[in-house]
One Martini backbone bead per residue (centre of mass of N, CA, C, O) as a GRO file, in nm:
protein
  115
    1GLN     BB    1  -2.225  -1.788   1.234
    2VAL     BB    2  -2.036  -1.845   0.970
    3GLN     BB    3  -1.975  -1.576   0.729
    4LEU     BB    4  -1.927  -1.546   0.367
    5VAL     BB    5  -1.918  -1.251   0.140
    6GLU     BB    6  -1.894  -1.210  -0.190
    7SER     BB    7  -1.756  -0.960  -0.422
    8GLY     BB    8  -1.671  -0.813  -0.761
    9GLY     BB    9  -1.726  -0.957  -0.991
   10GLY     BB   10  -1.669  -1.029  -1.357
   11LEU     BB   11  -1.624  -0.869  -1.665
   12VAL     BB   12  -1.300  -0.863  -1.834
   13GLN     BB   13  -1.031  -0.751  -1.984
   14ALA     BB   14  -0.738  -0.785  -2.068
   15GLY     BB   15  -0.558  -0.585  -1.827
   16GLY     BB   16  -0.746  -0.556  -1.612
   17SER     BB   17  -0.958  -0.478  -1.323
   18LEU     BB   18  -1.027  -0.601  -0.986
   19ARG     BB   19  -1.234  -0.599  -0.676
   20LEU     BB   20  -1.250  -0.802  -0.406
   21SER     BB   21  -1.497  -0.898  -0.156
   22CYS     BB   22  -1.511  -1.001   0.207
   23VAL     BB   23  -1.765  -1.059   0.434
   24ALA     BB   24  -1.756  -1.109   0.781
   25SER     BB   25  -1.908  -1.348   1.018
   26GLY     BB   26  -1.916  -1.511   1.352
   27PHE     BB   27  -1.624  -1.382   1.418
   28THR     BB   28  -1.295  -1.292   1.496
   29PHE     BB   29  -1.145  -1.148   1.247
   30SER     BB   30  -0.866  -1.030   1.361
   31GLY     BB   31  -0.766  -1.341   1.452
   32TYR     BB   32  -0.757  -1.422   1.137
   33ALA     BB   33  -0.678  -1.582   0.873
   34MET     BB   34  -0.699  -1.511   0.516
   35ARG     BB   35  -0.846  -1.639   0.204
   36TRP     BB   36  -0.783  -1.698  -0.148
   37TYR     BB   37  -0.960  -1.872  -0.393
   38ARG     BB   38  -0.966  -2.089  -0.693
   39GLN     BB   39  -1.195  -2.214  -0.966
   40ALA     BB   40  -1.167  -2.381  -1.252
   41PRO     BB   41  -1.270  -2.547  -1.500
   42GLY     BB   42  -1.152  -2.872  -1.434
   43LYS     BB   43  -1.029  -2.773  -1.161
   44GLU     BB   44  -0.865  -2.717  -0.885
   45ARG     BB   45  -0.847  -2.577  -0.600
   46GLU     BB   46  -0.666  -2.264  -0.532
   47LEU     BB   47  -0.429  -2.077  -0.397
   48VAL     BB   48  -0.374  -1.724  -0.402
   49ALA     BB   49  -0.418  -1.581  -0.105
   50ALA     BB   50  -0.273  -1.446   0.205
   51ILE     BB   51  -0.366  -1.333   0.547
   52THR     BB   52  -0.283  -1.238   0.841
   53SER     BB   53  -0.354  -1.097   1.139
   54GLY     BB   54  -0.078  -0.912   1.096
   55GLY     BB   55  -0.047  -0.878   0.754
   56SER     BB   56   0.071  -1.104   0.623
   57THR     BB   57   0.184  -1.219   0.297
   58ASN     BB   58   0.074  -1.446   0.026
   59TYR     BB   59   0.152  -1.602  -0.304
   60ALA     BB   60   0.103  -1.707  -0.594
   61ASP     BB   61   0.304  -1.714  -0.862
   62SER     BB   62   0.072  -1.637  -1.078
   63VAL     BB   63   0.008  -1.345  -0.898
   64LYS     BB   64   0.250  -1.215  -0.860
   65ASP     BB   65   0.247  -0.858  -0.895
   66ARG     BB   66  -0.095  -0.841  -0.942
   67PHE     BB   67  -0.182  -0.915  -0.655
   68THR     BB   68  -0.381  -0.793  -0.359
   69ILE     BB   69  -0.392  -0.838  -0.018
   70SER     BB   70  -0.642  -0.731   0.223
   71ARG     BB   71  -0.744  -0.557   0.535
   72ASP     BB   72  -1.049  -0.465   0.743
   73ASN     BB   73  -1.124  -0.489   1.069
   74ALA     BB   74  -1.359  -0.276   1.094
   75ARG     BB   75  -1.522  -0.437   0.836
   76ASN     BB   76  -1.476  -0.740   0.801
   77THR     BB   77  -1.258  -0.726   0.548
   78VAL     BB   78  -1.154  -0.876   0.241
   79TYR     BB   79  -0.915  -0.829  -0.022
   80LEU     BB   80  -0.880  -0.839  -0.399
   81GLN     BB   81  -0.644  -0.711  -0.602
   82MET     BB   82  -0.673  -0.711  -0.966
   83ASN     BB   83  -0.418  -0.708  -1.202
   84SER     BB   84  -0.344  -0.784  -1.508
   85LEU     BB   85  -0.539  -0.960  -1.644
   86LYS     BB   86  -0.611  -1.301  -1.738
   87PRO     BB   87  -0.760  -1.566  -1.872
   88ASP     BB   88  -0.637  -1.764  -1.646
   89ASP     BB   89  -0.818  -1.606  -1.411
   90THR     BB   90  -1.056  -1.768  -1.473
   91ALA     BB   91  -1.302  -1.790  -1.205
   92VAL     BB   92  -1.388  -1.894  -0.894
   93TYR     BB   93  -1.401  -1.696  -0.605
   94TYR     BB   94  -1.281  -1.764  -0.262
   95CYS     BB   95  -1.346  -1.742   0.065
   96ASN     BB   96  -1.134  -1.806   0.367
   97VAL     BB   97  -1.163  -1.990   0.682
   98GLN     BB   98  -0.984  -2.118   0.966
   99ARG     BB   99  -1.179  -2.287   1.228
  100LEU     BB  100  -1.119  -2.517   1.439
  101GLY     BB  101  -1.032  -2.703   1.178
  102PHE     BB  102  -1.245  -2.547   0.991
  103PRO     BB  103  -1.370  -2.483   0.682
  104TYR     BB  104  -1.469  -2.177   0.529
  105TRP     BB  105  -1.715  -2.062   0.283
  106GLY     BB  106  -1.815  -1.907   0.027
  107GLN     BB  107  -2.001  -1.875  -0.275
  108GLY     BB  108  -1.876  -1.692  -0.472
  109THR     BB  109  -1.700  -1.528  -0.754
  110GLN     BB  110  -1.708  -1.434  -1.080
  111VAL     BB  111  -1.430  -1.452  -1.313
  112THR     BB  112  -1.393  -1.289  -1.637
  113VAL     BB  113  -1.148  -1.316  -1.897
  114SER     BB  114  -1.093  -1.151  -2.189
  115SER     BB  115  -0.906  -1.149  -2.506
   0.00000   0.00000   0.00000
């Protein structure tokens, strides 16, 4: 079965950095686009960044030039490098894959940015 396990969240001061990881299993990782979403309290879940199986990337305007998504197909892992963090980046971050029309989610990892 598909499993996505995120890690790397934590508490950081504004201007700091964190790197999130998501280890995937149960499917052929290299053949699928992967995405990072986030959900802040009282807000809808939003797409933060995506990477195709070929390595093309795209980002939400709010994180462009600060966040970088990457993947290591040998490790079945997708990363989200987050720099210049702002209090508005505070949220639970989720890894996502869409497979056979069905979305799969990890358990999420909390990122808290203090001002």
